[in-house]
N, CA, C and O atoms as a DFTB+ gen file, in Angstrom:
776 C
 N C O
     1  1      27.198     141.753    -189.637
     2  2      26.424     142.948    -189.920
     3  2      25.600     143.268    -188.674
     4  3      24.785     142.452    -188.242
     5  1      25.807     144.440    -188.103
     6  2      25.153     144.804    -186.852
     7  2      23.736     145.311    -187.040
     8  3      23.274     145.546    -188.156
     9  1      23.072     145.470    -185.922
    10  2      21.707     145.983    -185.937
    11  2      21.731     147.502    -185.943
    12  3      22.562     148.123    -185.281
    13  1      20.825     148.087    -186.686
    14  2      20.686     149.541    -186.769
    15  2      19.214     149.892    -186.670
    16  3      18.341     149.043    -186.849
    17  1      18.957     151.142    -186.386
    18  2      17.579     151.606    -186.308
    19  2      16.971     151.653    -187.704
    20  3      17.551     152.222    -188.628
    21  1      15.806     151.053    -187.842
    22  2      15.082     151.086    -189.114
    23  2      13.985     152.129    -188.940
    24  3      12.917     151.834    -188.404
    25  1      14.248     153.331    -189.389
    26  2      13.338     154.462    -189.166
    27  2      11.968     154.204    -189.769
    28  3      10.946     154.525    -189.163
    29  1      11.948     153.637    -190.938
    30  2      10.679     153.379    -191.624
    31  2       9.787     152.457    -190.794
    32  3       8.574     152.656    -190.721
    33  1      10.393     151.454    -190.173
    34  2       9.632     150.511    -189.351
    35  2       9.158     151.178    -188.063
    36  3       8.032     150.944    -187.625
    37  1      10.001     151.999    -187.459
    38  2       9.624     152.712    -186.233
    39  2       8.458     153.661    -186.498
    40  3       7.489     153.695    -185.738
    41  1       8.558     154.424    -187.572
    42  2       7.483     155.367    -187.925
    43  2       6.192     154.601    -188.199
    44  3       5.122     155.018    -187.754
    45  1       6.277     153.499    -188.917
    46  2       5.102     152.690    -189.207
    47  2       4.472     152.161    -187.921
    48  3       3.249     152.176    -187.777
    49  1       5.297     151.695    -186.988
    50  2       4.777     151.171    -185.726
    51  2       4.061     152.231    -184.911
    52  3       2.981     151.985    -184.372
    53  1       4.665     153.417    -184.819
    54  2       4.033     154.505    -184.062
    55  2       2.723     154.926    -184.727
    56  3       1.719     155.138    -184.048
    57  1       2.735     155.045    -186.046
    58  2       1.508     155.435    -186.753
    59  2       0.417     154.369    -186.634
    60  3      -0.766     154.702    -186.563
    61  1       0.806     153.092    -186.613
    62  2      -0.184     152.034    -186.406
    63  2      -0.809     152.132    -185.019
    64  3      -2.012     151.930    -184.854
    65  1       0.020     152.444    -184.023
    66  2      -0.522     152.611    -182.667
    67  2      -1.500     153.783    -182.612
    68  3      -2.555     153.697    -181.983
    69  1      -1.135     154.873    -183.275
    70  2      -2.045     156.029    -183.298
    71  2      -3.313     155.713    -184.098
    72  3      -4.407     156.138    -183.728
    73  1      -3.158     154.972    -185.188
    74  2      -4.312     154.658    -186.024
    75  2      -5.259     153.688    -185.310
    76  3      -6.451     153.645    -185.616
    77  1      -4.732     152.913    -184.364
    78  2      -5.617     152.036    -183.590
    79  2      -6.601     152.862    -182.769
    80  3      -7.715     152.411    -182.499
    81  1      -6.200     154.069    -182.371
    82  2      -7.130     154.962    -181.663
    83  2      -8.300     155.347    -182.558
    84  3      -9.437     155.450    -182.098
    85  1      -8.015     155.559    -183.841
    86  2      -9.088     155.863    -184.793
    87  2     -10.049     154.673    -184.884
    88  3     -11.268     154.845    -184.915
    89  1      -9.485     153.478    -184.927
    90  2     -10.327     152.281    -185.011
    91  2     -11.184     152.138    -183.752
    92  3     -12.365     151.802    -183.840
    93  1     -10.593     152.391    -182.583
    94  2     -11.375     152.280    -181.345
    95  2     -12.431     153.383    -181.258
    96  3     -13.507     153.177    -180.696
    97  1     -12.122     154.539    -181.810
    98  2     -13.130     155.603    -181.849
    99  2     -14.311     155.166    -182.722
   100  3     -15.468     155.396    -182.370
   101  1     -14.015     154.544    -183.848
   102  2     -15.082     154.023    -184.709
   103  2     -15.911     152.969    -184.006
   104  3     -17.129     152.909    -184.174
   105  1     -15.240     152.127    -183.206
   106  2     -15.994     151.097    -182.481
   107  2     -16.897     151.723    -181.435
   108  3     -18.012     151.253    -181.210
   109  1     -16.424     152.779    -180.799
   110  2     -17.266     153.450    -179.798
   111  2     -18.481     154.079    -180.464
   112  3     -19.574     154.078    -179.898
   113  1     -18.294     154.610    -181.652
   114  2     -19.421     155.209    -182.364
   115  2     -20.474     154.157    -182.701
   116  3     -21.665     154.354    -182.459
   117  1     -20.013     153.021    -183.269
   118  2     -20.969     152.002    -183.703
   119  2     -21.529     151.176    -182.547
   120  3     -22.666     150.708    -182.602
   121  1     -20.722     151.001    -181.502
   122  2     -21.194     150.195    -180.377
   123  2     -21.846     151.038    -179.288
   124  3     -22.429     150.504    -178.344
   125  1     -21.746     152.351    -179.425
   126  2     -22.329     153.233    -178.415
   127  2     -23.827     152.992    -178.271
   128  3     -24.528     152.760    -179.256
   129  1     -24.297     153.049    -177.060
   130  2     -25.710     152.735    -176.808
   131  2     -26.638     153.748    -177.476
   132  3     -27.729     153.387    -177.919
   133  1     -26.215     155.019    -177.553
   134  2     -27.071     156.030    -178.179
   135  2     -27.243     155.730    -179.669
   136  3     -28.343     155.853    -180.207
   137  1     -26.167     155.341    -180.326
   138  2     -26.237     155.002    -181.744
   139  2     -27.079     153.751    -181.952
   140  3     -27.881     153.683    -182.884
   141  1     -26.898     152.771    -181.091
   142  2     -27.665     151.534    -181.212
   143  2     -29.158     151.811    -181.035
   144  3     -29.990     151.305    -181.788
   145  1     -29.475     152.611    -180.044
   146  2     -30.888     152.968    -179.804
   147  2     -31.462     153.715    -181.014
   148  3     -32.588     153.455    -181.437
   149  1     -30.668     154.651    -181.568
   150  2     -31.111     155.425    -182.724
   151  2     -31.364     154.505    -183.916
   152  3     -32.388     154.613    -184.591
   153  1     -30.422     153.604    -184.163
   154  2     -30.554     152.679    -185.293
   155  2     -31.751     151.752    -185.095
   156  3     -32.488     151.459    -186.036
   157  1     -31.925     151.306    -183.888
   158  2     -33.033     150.401    -183.599
   159  2     -34.370     151.101    -183.806
   160  3     -35.325     150.520    -184.322
   161  1     -34.410     152.347    -183.395
   162  2     -35.648     153.125    -183.475
   163  2     -35.964     153.550    -184.908
   164  3     -37.106     153.437    -185.353
   165  1     -34.957     154.036    -185.628
   166  2     -35.190     154.598    -186.964
   167  2     -34.975     153.603    -188.108
   168  3     -35.648     153.694    -189.135
   169  1     -34.075     152.686    -187.949
   170  2     -33.750     151.803    -189.063
   171  2     -34.217     150.388    -188.864
   172  3     -34.225     149.600    -189.810
   173  1     -34.597     150.053    -187.682
   174  2     -35.046     148.692    -187.417
   175  2     -33.919     147.814    -186.914
   176  3     -32.777     148.249    -186.765
   177  1     -34.269     146.588    -186.660
   178  2     -33.326     145.625    -186.077
   179  2     -32.145     145.343    -187.014
   180  3     -31.018     145.180    -186.546
   181  1     -32.383     145.284    -188.304
   182  2     -31.305     144.990    -189.259
   183  2     -30.247     146.082    -189.239
   184  3     -29.052     145.787    -189.237
   185  1     -30.672     147.330    -189.225
   186  2     -29.716     148.447    -189.168
   187  2     -28.933     148.416    -187.862
   188  3     -27.727     148.663    -187.848
   189  1     -29.617     148.115    -186.775
   190  2     -28.948     148.048    -185.479
   191  2     -27.914     146.926    -185.469
   192  3     -26.836     147.098    -184.901
   193  1     -28.214     145.788    -186.080
   194  2     -27.260     144.681    -186.145
   195  2     -26.050     145.028    -187.013
   196  3     -24.922     144.662    -186.685
   197  1     -26.286     145.732    -188.118
   198  2     -25.164     146.155    -188.974
   199  2     -24.246     147.084    -188.189
   200  3     -23.023     146.957    -188.257
   201  1     -24.836     148.022    -187.441
   202  2     -24.030     148.944    -186.637
   203  2     -23.247     148.175    -185.578
   204  3     -22.074     148.463    -185.340
   205  1     -23.885     147.210    -184.949
   206  2     -23.226     146.408    -183.922
   207  2     -22.070     145.606    -184.523
   208  3     -20.979     145.562    -183.955
   209  1     -22.312     144.978    -185.662
   210  2     -21.258     144.200    -186.327
   211  2     -20.103     145.094    -186.776
   212  3     -18.941     144.698    -186.683
   213  1     -20.415     146.290    -187.259
   214  2     -19.362     147.228    -187.666
   215  2     -18.531     147.642    -186.461
   216  3     -17.311     147.773    -186.560
   217  1     -19.184     147.848    -185.331
   218  2     -18.456     148.183    -184.108
   219  2     -17.505     147.076    -183.699
   220  3     -16.376     147.345    -183.289
   221  1     -17.955     145.823    -183.808
   222  2     -17.089     144.684    -183.480
   223  2     -15.917     144.613    -184.462
   224  3     -14.790     144.318    -184.065
   225  1     -16.182     144.881    -185.730
   226  2     -15.104     144.877    -186.732
   227  2     -14.061     145.940    -186.410
   228  3     -12.864     145.701    -186.569
   229  1     -14.503     147.110    -185.960
   230  2     -13.561     148.155    -185.562
   231  2     -12.728     147.719    -184.355
   232  3     -11.535     148.015    -184.293
   233  1     -13.336     147.023    -183.401
   234  2     -12.592     146.533    -182.232
   235  2     -11.523     145.545    -182.682
   236  3     -10.383     145.616    -182.222
   237  1     -11.876     144.626    -183.576
   238  2     -10.905     143.648    -184.086
   239  2      -9.753     144.366    -184.781
   240  3      -8.588     144.037    -184.560
   241  1     -10.077     145.341    -185.617
   242  2      -9.039     146.096    -186.313
   243  2      -8.160     146.852    -185.327
   244  3      -6.938     146.874    -185.476
   245  1      -8.767     147.468    -184.328
   246  2      -7.994     148.217    -183.332
   247  2      -7.026     147.338    -182.569
   248  3      -5.873     147.714    -182.358
   249  1      -7.489     146.165    -182.152
   250  2      -6.607     145.238    -181.425
   251  2      -5.470     144.777    -182.326
   252  3      -4.319     144.719    -181.895
   253  1      -5.783     144.454    -183.558
   254  2      -4.746     144.022    -184.502
   255  2      -3.709     145.122    -184.718
   256  3      -2.510     144.846    -184.752
   257  1      -4.162     146.359    -184.863
   258  2      -3.224     147.465    -185.094
   259  2      -2.342     147.700    -183.886
   260  3      -1.171     148.044    -184.045
   261  1      -2.866     147.527    -182.683
   262  2      -2.040     147.681    -181.479
   263  2      -0.963     146.602    -181.447
   264  3       0.207     146.900    -181.206
   265  1      -1.351     145.355    -181.690
   266  2      -0.381     144.259    -181.686
   267  2       0.700     144.496    -182.738
   268  3       1.892     144.361    -182.461
   269  1       0.272     144.848    -183.933
   270  2       1.227     145.072    -185.017
   271  2       2.105     146.297    -184.752
   272  3       3.301     146.276    -185.044
   273  1       1.525     147.353    -184.206
   274  2       2.300     148.547    -183.870
   275  2       3.390     148.243    -182.860
   276  3       4.529     148.680    -183.023
   277  1       3.047     147.489    -181.806
   278  2       4.059     147.105    -180.820
   279  2       5.106     146.185    -181.426
   280  3       6.284     146.286    -181.083
   281  1       4.704     145.300    -182.310
   282  2       5.669     144.426    -182.981
   283  2       6.662     145.245    -183.801
   284  3       7.867     145.004    -183.736
   285  1       6.165     146.205    -184.569
   286  2       7.047     147.024    -185.404
   287  2       7.976     147.894    -184.551
   288  3       9.162     148.019    -184.858
   289  1       7.446     148.487    -183.494
   290  2       8.292     149.346    -182.643
   291  2       9.344     148.507    -181.928
   292  3      10.496     148.926    -181.814
   293  1       8.963     147.330    -181.447
   294  2       9.919     146.500    -180.700
   295  2      10.979     145.861    -181.596
   296  3      12.036     145.464    -181.106
   297  1      10.717     145.757    -182.883
   298  2      11.697     145.140    -183.787
   299  2      12.352     146.155    -184.720
   300  3      12.955     145.768    -185.721
   301  1      12.247     147.431    -184.413
   302  2      12.806     148.434    -185.325
   303  2      14.327     148.520    -185.244
   304  3      14.940     149.194    -186.071
   305  1      14.953     147.857    -184.272
   306  2      16.413     147.848    -184.182
   307  2      16.979     146.449    -184.394
   308  3      18.150     146.204    -184.107
   309  1      16.162     145.540    -184.889
   310  2      16.608     144.166    -185.087
   311  2      16.535     143.811    -186.555
   312  3      15.715     144.341    -187.305
   313  1      17.409     142.906    -186.948
   314  2      17.354     142.424    -188.323
   315  2      16.082     141.616    -188.518
   316  3      15.697     140.844    -187.641
   317  1      15.424     141.787    -189.668
   318  2      14.141     141.106    -189.880
   319  2      14.308     139.593    -190.049
   320  3      15.330     139.107    -190.531
   321  1      13.285     138.886    -189.643
   322  2      13.225     137.433    -189.817
   323  2      12.086     137.140    -190.786
   324  3      10.989     137.679    -190.647
   325  1      12.351     136.295    -191.753
   326  2      11.355     136.015    -192.790
   327  2      10.057     135.478    -192.201
   328  3       8.974     135.875    -192.632
   329  1      10.149     134.588    -191.229
   330  2       8.953     133.981    -190.663
   331  2       8.034     135.046    -190.057
   332  3       6.818     134.999    -190.244
   333  1       8.611     135.997    -189.339
   334  2       7.804     137.057    -188.723
   335  2       7.171     137.933    -189.794
   336  3       5.987     138.261    -189.712
   337  1       7.950     138.309    -190.791
   338  2       7.437     139.205    -191.827
   339  2       6.337     138.533    -192.648
   340  3       5.332     139.168    -192.966
   341  1       6.515     137.272    -192.990
   342  2       5.477     136.559    -193.733
   343  2       4.240     136.347    -192.866
   344  3       3.118     136.351    -193.373
   345  1       4.439     136.163    -191.563
   346  2       3.302     136.017    -190.648
   347  2       2.483     137.299    -190.593
   348  3       1.256     137.255    -190.513
   349  1       3.164     138.443    -190.634
   350  2       2.462     139.725    -190.636
   351  2       1.572     139.839    -191.869
   352  3       0.413     140.244    -191.774
   353  1       2.120     139.480    -193.020
   354  2       1.342     139.562    -194.262
   355  2       0.159     138.597    -194.214
   356  3      -0.959     138.964    -194.577
   357  1       0.401     137.372    -193.772
   358  2      -0.685     136.392    -193.686
   359  2      -1.743     136.833    -192.684
   360  3      -2.938     136.675    -192.931
   361  1      -1.310     137.382    -191.561
   362  2      -2.279     137.820    -190.551
   363  2      -3.138     138.971    -191.069
   364  3      -4.306     139.090    -190.699
   365  1      -2.560     139.823    -191.931
   366  2      -3.363     140.923    -192.483
   367  2      -4.544     140.363    -193.287
   368  3      -5.669     140.849    -193.166
   369  1      -4.283     139.350    -194.098
   370  2      -5.360     138.779    -194.901
   371  2      -6.385     138.057    -194.022
   372  3      -7.583     138.088    -194.304
   373  1      -5.910     137.412    -192.965
   374  2      -6.829     136.739    -192.047
   375  2      -7.712     137.762    -191.336
   376  3      -8.927     137.582    -191.252
   377  1      -7.108     138.832    -190.825
   378  2      -7.881     139.868    -190.137
   379  2      -8.850     140.540    -191.098
   380  3      -9.985     140.831    -190.722
   381  1      -8.428     140.787    -192.316
   382  2      -9.314     141.396    -193.307
   383  2     -10.514     140.484    -193.577
   384  3     -11.643     140.957    -193.703
   385  1     -10.265     139.182    -193.662
   386  2     -11.361     138.234    -193.872
   387  2     -12.314     138.239    -192.680
   388  3     -13.532     138.262    -192.857
   389  1     -11.764     138.219    -191.469
   390  2     -12.604     138.220    -190.266
   391  2     -13.428     139.496    -190.187
   392  3     -14.614     139.454    -189.860
   393  1     -12.799     140.638    -190.488
   394  2     -13.534     141.901    -190.449
   395  2     -14.621     141.915    -191.515
   396  3     -15.739     142.359    -191.258
   397  1     -14.304     141.441    -192.687
   398  2     -15.308     141.377    -193.744
   399  2     -16.462     140.465    -193.379
   400  3     -17.619     140.761    -193.674
   401  1     -16.138     139.352    -192.733
   402  2     -17.171     138.409    -192.317
   403  2     -18.009     138.992    -191.166
   404  3     -19.225     138.804    -191.120
   405  1     -17.345     139.700    -190.239
   406  2     -18.039     140.271    -189.085
   407  2     -18.959     141.406    -189.497
   408  3     -20.089     141.498    -189.017
   409  1     -18.485     142.269    -190.383
   410  2     -19.264     143.441    -190.768
   411  2     -20.263     143.137    -191.883
   412  3     -20.966     144.034    -192.349
   413  1     -20.327     141.883    -192.308
   414  2     -21.265     141.487    -193.364
   415  2     -22.685     141.777    -192.905
   416  3     -22.953     141.594    -191.717
   417  1     -23.574     142.193    -193.704
   418  2     -23.603     142.284    -195.157
   419  2     -23.138     143.626    -195.693
   420  3     -22.940     143.772    -196.900
   421  1     -22.960     144.605    -194.822
   422  2     -22.630     145.933    -195.358
   423  2     -21.461     146.510    -194.571
   424  3     -21.576     146.774    -193.374
   425  1     -20.345     146.702    -195.246
   426  2     -19.179     147.288    -194.596
   427  2     -19.255     148.795    -194.787
   428  3     -19.282     149.272    -195.922
   429  1     -19.290     149.555    -193.690
   430  2     -19.385     151.015    -193.848
   431  2     -18.135     151.592    -194.507
   432  3     -17.040     151.043    -194.389
   433  1     -18.322     152.696    -195.195
   434  2     -17.210     153.344    -195.895
   435  2     -16.084     153.746    -194.969
   436  3     -14.916     153.651    -195.344
   437  1     -16.409     154.193    -193.768
   438  2     -15.355     154.619    -192.847
   439  2     -14.493     153.433    -192.426
   440  3     -13.295     153.597    -192.196
   441  1     -15.076     152.251    -192.321
   442  2     -14.299     151.058    -191.993
   443  2     -13.378     150.702    -193.157
   444  3     -12.227     150.326    -192.939
   445  1     -13.869     150.817    -194.380
   446  2     -13.022     150.561    -195.558
   447  2     -11.855     151.541    -195.608
   448  3     -10.721     151.147    -195.880
   449  1     -12.131     152.811    -195.347
   450  2     -11.066     153.827    -195.376
   451  2     -10.052     153.586    -194.262
   452  3      -8.846     153.710    -194.475
   453  1     -10.545     153.243    -193.076
   454  2      -9.639     152.973    -191.955
   455  2      -8.756     151.772    -192.272
   456  3      -7.564     151.783    -191.963
   457  1      -9.319     150.751    -192.877
   458  2      -8.535     149.569    -193.248
   459  2      -7.538     149.886    -194.361
   460  3      -6.437     149.336    -194.375
   461  1      -7.906     150.759    -195.285
   462  2      -6.986     151.124    -196.382
   463  2      -5.762     151.845    -195.837
   464  3      -4.637     151.541    -196.234
   465  1      -5.965     152.785    -194.943
   466  2      -4.829     153.504    -194.345
   467  2      -3.985     152.536    -193.523
   468  3      -2.756     152.594    -193.561
   469  1      -4.640     151.647    -192.781
   470  2      -3.899     150.663    -191.981
   471  2      -3.070     149.756    -192.888
   472  3      -1.936     149.419    -192.547
   473  1      -3.610     149.361    -194.023
   474  2      -2.867     148.514    -194.965
   475  2      -1.622     149.244    -195.470
   476  3      -0.549     148.649    -195.570
   477  1      -1.765     150.535    -195.789
   478  2      -0.607     151.324    -196.226
   479  2       0.449     151.389    -195.120
   480  3       1.642     151.271    -195.401
   481  1       0.027     151.575    -193.874
   482  2       0.981     151.650    -192.758
   483  2       1.670     150.312    -192.528
   484  3       2.845     150.280    -192.163
   485  1       0.960     149.212    -192.736
   486  2       1.579     147.890    -192.609
   487  2       2.636     147.715    -193.692
   488  3       3.740     147.246    -193.415
   489  1       2.304     148.088    -194.919
   490  2       3.275     147.979    -196.023
   491  2       4.506     148.845    -195.771
   492  3       5.622     148.471    -196.132
   493  1       4.297     150.000    -195.150
   494  2       5.415     150.899    -194.855
   495  2       6.422     150.234    -193.929
   496  3       7.624     150.471    -194.057
   497  1       5.959     149.413    -193.007
   498  2       6.853     148.788    -192.042
   499  2       7.453     147.472    -192.460
   500  3       8.319     146.941    -191.764
   501  1       7.013     146.926    -193.589
   502  2       7.531     145.629    -194.024
   503  2       8.805     145.789    -194.846
   504  3       8.958     146.780    -195.560
   505  1       9.725     144.824    -194.755
   506  2      10.947     144.883    -195.562
   507  2      10.660     144.463    -196.998
   508  3       9.590     143.944    -197.315
   509  1      11.649     144.702    -197.857
   510  2      11.541     144.297    -199.246
   511  2      12.018     142.857    -199.395
   512  3      12.092     142.119    -198.413
   513  1      12.335     142.466    -200.601
   514  2      12.664     141.070    -200.907
   515  2      13.822     140.522    -200.065
   516  3      13.753     139.391    -199.583
   517  1      14.870     141.306    -199.889
   518  2      16.053     140.833    -199.158
   519  2      16.170     141.459    -197.782
   520  3      17.226     141.357    -197.158
   521  1      15.130     142.100    -197.289
   522  2      15.195     142.770    -195.996
   523  2      15.254     144.276    -196.202
   524  3      14.948     144.786    -197.281
   525  1      15.647     144.967    -195.159
   526  2      15.795     146.411    -195.254
   527  2      17.162     146.735    -195.836
   528  3      18.055     145.887    -195.856
   529  1      17.320     147.967    -196.312
   530  2      18.605     148.375    -196.869
   531  2      19.653     148.309    -195.763
   532  3      19.446     148.865    -194.684
   533  1      20.749     147.650    -196.010
   534  2      21.845     147.444    -195.070
   535  2      21.449     146.605    -193.861
   536  3      22.219     146.510    -192.906
   537  1      20.271     145.997    -193.879
   538  2      19.824     145.101    -192.796
   539  2      19.085     143.927    -193.450
   540  3      17.855     143.897    -193.437
   541  1      19.813     142.963    -194.020
   542  2      19.148     141.847    -194.692
   543  2      18.459     140.939    -193.673
   544  3      18.672     141.063    -192.466
   545  1      17.639     140.032    -194.176
   546  2      17.018     139.048    -193.306
   547  2      18.091     138.277    -192.559
   548  3      19.205     138.119    -193.058
   549  1      17.767     137.799    -191.374
   550  2      18.703     136.991    -190.602
   551  2      19.052     135.751    -191.421
   552  3      18.167     135.064    -191.929
   553  1      20.350     135.471    -191.543
   554  2      20.796     134.300    -192.288
   555  2      20.994     134.532    -193.767
   556  3      21.332     133.594    -194.488
   557  1      20.796     135.749    -194.246
   558  2      20.958     136.007    -195.678
   559  2      22.183     136.859    -195.985
   560  3      22.278     137.447    -197.062
   561  1      23.114     136.927    -195.049
   562  2      24.320     137.720    -195.304
   563  2      25.094     137.194    -196.501
   564  3      25.624     137.965    -197.301
   565  1      25.151     135.871    -196.615
   566  2      25.945     135.288    -197.698
   567  2      25.220     135.296    -199.040
   568  3      25.828     134.962    -200.057
   569  1      23.939     135.667    -199.074
   570  2      23.197     135.680    -200.335
   571  2      23.248     137.034    -201.025
   572  3      22.896     137.151    -202.198
   573  1      23.688     138.062    -200.297
   574  2      23.767     139.379    -200.909
   575  2      24.998     139.457    -201.798
   576  3      26.014     138.827    -201.506
   577  1      24.919     140.214    -202.865
   578  2      26.089     140.328    -203.731
   579  2      27.223     141.025    -202.995
   580  3      27.032     142.068    -202.369
   581  1      28.383     140.440    -203.081
   582  2      29.558     141.004    -202.411
   583  2      30.239     142.003    -203.336
   584  3      30.153     141.898    -204.560
   585  1      30.904     142.955    -202.740
   586  2      31.653     143.931    -203.530
   587  2      32.848     143.219    -204.157
   588  3      33.572     142.496    -203.471
   589  1      33.050     143.414    -205.415
   590  2      34.145     142.782    -206.128
   591  2      35.448     143.506    -205.798
   592  3      35.479     144.736    -205.750
   593  1      36.526     142.748    -205.570
   594  2      37.800     143.412    -205.294
   595  2      38.291     144.179    -206.521
   596  3      38.086     143.763    -207.661
   597  1      38.921     145.271    -206.263
   598  2      39.442     146.093    -207.348
   599  2      40.661     145.389    -207.927
   600  3      41.598     145.054    -207.202
   601  1      40.644     145.169    -209.238
   602  2      41.762     144.498    -209.893
   603  2      42.799     145.531    -210.301
   604  3      42.468     146.658    -210.670
   605  1      44.047     145.129    -210.227
   606  2      45.133     146.017    -210.636
   607  2      45.054     146.233    -212.141
   608  3      44.633     145.353    -212.892
   609  1      45.453     147.376    -212.545
   610  2      45.426     147.701    -213.972
   611  2      46.343     146.745    -214.715
   612  3      47.452     146.452    -214.268
   613  1      45.869     146.270    -215.842
   614  2      46.656     145.300    -216.600
   615  2      47.747     145.968    -217.420
   616  3      48.739     145.331    -217.774
   617  1      47.573     147.217    -217.716
   618  2      48.601     147.898    -218.492
   619  2      49.499     148.662    -217.533
   620  3      49.037     149.481    -216.739
   621  1      50.757     148.384    -217.621
   622  2      51.716     149.062    -216.763
   623  2      52.213     150.308    -217.468
   624  3      52.335     150.352    -218.692
   625  1      52.491     151.295    -216.679
   626  2      53.038     152.525    -217.250
   627  2      54.520     152.275    -217.502
   628  3      55.256     151.892    -216.593
   629  1      54.950     152.493    -218.735
   630  2      56.339     152.247    -219.116
   631  2      57.171     153.439    -218.688
   632  3      56.940     154.571    -219.110
   633  1      58.132     153.157    -217.849
   634  2      59.021     154.228    -217.399
   635  2      59.949     154.600    -218.548
   636  3      60.354     153.742    -219.332
   637  1      60.279     155.866    -218.640
   638  2      61.180     156.261    -219.722
   639  2      62.535     155.563    -219.567
   640  3      63.099     155.490    -218.475
   641  1      63.035     155.057    -220.689
   642  2      64.307     154.321    -220.661
   643  2      65.462     155.299    -220.795
   644  3      65.291     156.460    -221.164
   645  1      66.612     154.799    -220.490
   646  2      67.800     155.643    -220.635
   647  2      68.065     155.940    -222.111
   648  3      68.590     157.000    -222.451
   649  1      67.693     154.984    -222.998
   650  2      67.867     155.205    -224.430
   651  2      67.001     156.373    -224.894
   652  3      67.443     157.244    -225.644
   653  1      65.742     156.365    -224.419
   654  2      64.837     157.434    -224.817
   655  2      65.315     158.785    -224.333
   656  3      65.216     159.789    -225.039
   657  1      65.835     158.794    -223.118
   658  2      66.347     160.052    -222.566
   659  2      67.555     160.533    -223.363
   660  3      67.680     161.720    -223.660
   661  1      68.437     159.605    -223.704
   662  2      69.622     159.980    -224.470
   663  2      69.260     160.511    -225.846
   664  3      69.838     161.493    -226.313
   665  1      68.290     159.853    -226.501
   666  2      67.876     160.312    -227.823
   667  2      67.236     161.699    -227.745
   668  3      67.449     162.541    -228.618
   669  1      66.459     161.923    -226.702
   670  2      65.825     163.228    -226.523
   671  2      66.902     164.319    -226.321
   672  3      66.820     165.417    -226.871
   673  1      67.897     163.968    -225.518
   674  2      68.992     164.934    -225.290
   675  2      69.778     165.210    -226.572
   676  3      70.173     166.345    -226.836
   677  1      70.000     164.162    -227.362
   678  2      70.707     164.340    -228.626
   679  2      69.898     165.231    -229.575
   680  3      70.467     166.074    -230.268
   681  1      68.589     165.049    -229.609
   682  2      67.726     165.854    -230.484
   683  2      67.775     167.321    -230.063
   684  3      67.775     168.215    -230.909
   685  1      67.816     167.563    -228.749
   686  2      67.931     168.956    -228.270
   687  2      69.250     169.579    -228.741
   688  3      69.302     170.727    -229.182
   689  1      70.301     168.782    -228.629
   690  2      71.598     169.286    -229.070
   691  2      71.598     169.598    -230.561
   692  3      72.202     170.578    -230.997
   693  1      70.918     168.758    -231.345
   694  2      70.813     168.990    -232.776
   695  2      70.008     170.252    -233.056
   696  3      70.401     171.075    -233.883
   697  1      68.878     170.403    -232.363
   698  2      68.021     171.563    -232.582
   699  2      68.717     172.866    -232.167
   700  3      68.482     173.916    -232.765
   701  1      69.556     172.794    -231.159
   702  2      70.241     174.005    -230.708
   703  2      71.481     174.315    -231.570
   704  3      72.111     175.365    -231.443
   705  1      71.799     173.351    -232.454
   706  2      72.924     173.589    -233.364
   707  2      74.265     173.240    -232.766
   708  3      75.302     173.613    -233.315
   709  1      74.269     172.548    -231.678
   710  2      75.535     172.194    -231.026
   711  2      76.207     171.042    -231.764
   712  3      77.432     170.991    -231.869
   713  1      75.376     170.100    -232.284
   714  2      75.931     169.009    -233.079
   715  2      75.301     169.061    -234.477
   716  3      74.242     169.656    -234.681
   717  1      75.989     168.416    -235.437
   718  2      75.496     168.392    -236.810
   719  2      74.574     167.186    -237.007
   720  3      74.452     166.313    -236.148
   721  1      73.941     167.182    -238.166
   722  2      73.009     166.078    -238.483
   723  2      73.763     164.758    -238.555
   724  3      73.250     163.737    -238.097
   725  1      75.004     164.753    -239.134
   726  2      75.769     163.526    -239.246
   727  2      76.175     162.995    -237.880
   728  3      76.146     161.788    -237.641
   729  1      76.555     163.907    -236.979
   730  2      76.920     163.486    -235.620
   731  2      75.687     162.898    -234.894
   732  3      75.778     161.907    -234.170
   733  1      74.547     163.549    -235.120
   734  2      73.304     163.079    -234.489
   735  2      72.974     161.663    -234.954
   736  3      72.619     160.813    -234.138
   737  1      73.091     161.394    -236.284
   738  2      72.764     160.083    -236.838
   739  2      73.737     159.028    -236.318
   740  3      73.333     157.901    -236.033
   741  1      74.978     159.376    -236.194
   742  2      75.983     158.416    -235.722
   743  2      75.734     158.058    -234.262
   744  3      75.773     156.885    -233.889
   745  1      75.479     159.066    -233.442
   746  2      75.234     158.805    -232.009
   747  2      73.908     158.067    -231.811
   748  3      73.784     157.250    -230.898
   749  1      72.928     158.347    -232.652
   750  2      71.633     157.680    -232.572
   751  2      71.813     156.189    -232.836
   752  3      71.253     155.361    -232.116
   753  1      72.596     155.836    -233.871
   754  2      72.843     154.442    -234.163
   755  2      73.594     153.757    -233.026
   756  3      73.337     152.596    -232.709
   757  1      74.501     154.470    -232.433
   758  2      75.292     153.920    -231.324
   759  2      74.378     153.640    -230.131
   760  3      74.485     152.581    -229.512
   761  1      73.474     154.581    -229.797
   762  2      72.562     154.412    -228.650
   763  2      71.605     153.255    -228.910
   764  3      71.350     152.449    -228.015
   765  1      71.079     153.167    -230.113
   766  2      70.144     152.114    -230.436
   767  2      70.825     150.771    -230.713
   768  3      70.147     149.751    -230.829
   769  1      72.107     150.759    -230.816
   770  2      72.860     149.531    -231.051
   771  2      72.736     149.010    -232.455
   772  3      72.756     147.799    -232.674
   773  1      72.607     149.917    -233.424
   774  2      72.466     149.531    -234.815
   775  2      73.782     149.579    -235.496
   776  3      73.872     149.284    -236.688
């Protein structure tokens, strides 16, 4: 089974790369010196620290999305490998934990929304249970159901016999009045061997 382009994975990879720009924009907002100064001045040190931590969480998310985007784009023409796909899923939970821990105690709504869209894009690029359609996981060719060979029909079409043809011809002769009923019965017995 050859390699083919997996459009869903390619689209997911490109969108993840673009979405990483959104994450980096969020990090610039939270880590920007003007925002930090504003938070420090108006909200106090705690608000400034929350903004700083949120900015770091956005940087972590942005880097992760770039790595994952390049992984999806570079593997969009290759058959999936279970180890890589399971690693992607495990890494998502690890990154989510790190971001949650970094942005603690308060995760801003925009970070939650950015992570939700990123999670959807990651799911878009992942294969299903047996791989992508027509592109199973490497080494699973023999586990897919094979097409069953078409079996020949068990009932054979019976070709008309010479006896049947003769009887049909005799019946026509009877119907046309060429032979009598007694002649028809006699010839019928002769054909059938009675």
